[in-house]
N, C-alpha and C positions, 0 to 999 in steps of 0.2 A: 858617249854617254849611255851607250847600250839600249835596252828596250824599255827603260822607266817611263818614258814620255808617251809610250804607245798604249792604246787600250786594245784589248783582245776581243774584238767584235762581239760574237754571241756569247762568249764566256765571261764577260764582264759582270753580268747579273743573271740569277736564276731565281725563280719563285714558284712555289707550289701551295696551293690553298686546299686543304682537305677538311671533311667533316664527317660526322657520324649521322645515321638516320636518327631523328629525334625520337626520344622516349615519350610516352603518352603524357601530355601536359608539360613537357620539358622542352626547351630549345635545344638544338643540336650542339654538340661539342665540336670544336674546331681546332686545327693546327695549321699554322703558316710558316713555312720555312723559306727563308730568303738567304741567298748566297751572293754576296757583292764583293767586288775587287776594289781595293782602295787605290789612291793615287801613287802609292810607293810599290804596288805589286802584291800586297798581302791580301788576304781574304777574311771576311767575317761572315759566319753563319749565325743568323738570328733564328730562334725558335719561339714563336708566339702561340700560346695555347689558352683555351678557356672555353666557356660556354657562350654561345651567341648572345649578345646583349648583356653579359655579365662581366665579372672581373676577369682580367687576363694576366697571364704570367709570360714574361719575356726573359729569355737566356741568350747570351751572346758568347761565341766561341771564335778565336782568332787563329789563323793558320797562315804559315809563311809560303807554302807551296800549294798550287792549284790542284795538283793530284790529291793530296790529303783533304783539301776542302771539299772537293767533288765527292770523294769517297764518304766523308762524314755526311754530307747532304743526302747522298743516296741511302746510306745506311739509316739515317733518321727517317727518311720517307718509307723505306721498306718496313721499318719497326712499326710505323703508325698504320701502314696498310695491313699488317698482321694483327693489329689491334682492332681492326674493323672500320678504320677511316677509309674514305673513298676520295680520289682526286676530283675536285670540282674545277679548278683552274690551274694551269701550268704555263709558265713563261720562261724563255731562256733556251739554253743549249738543247735543241731537239725537244722543246717543250718539257725541259728537265727530265728527260728519259721517262716520261709518264708511262705507267702500265695500263 
C-alpha cells in the first residue's frame, strides 16, 4: 500500500503567526500561514490575513508534493517579513524555519 497510511511526523503541519507593530489608534495587522498534510498525502497552504479584531481574508492553495508546498510556505513567510511583519508564533518543522 505504500506510504499513504503514514503521517510524516513534524512535517504534517506547520504554522506561523505574524503581525505588524500597531499604528497609532489602530490594531495591528496579522498574517497566519498554515500548511497541513491531508490523509492522501497532498498539502494545503492556508493564508489568513486582516486587522486584529476586524474582518479577515482566507486563501487556500493545494499542492501535491511536499517540496513545492514547503517552498510556497517559506516564500509567503519571507514576503510578509519583507513587508514589515514579525513572527510572533511558529510551530512545526523546526518552528517553521522561523527567522
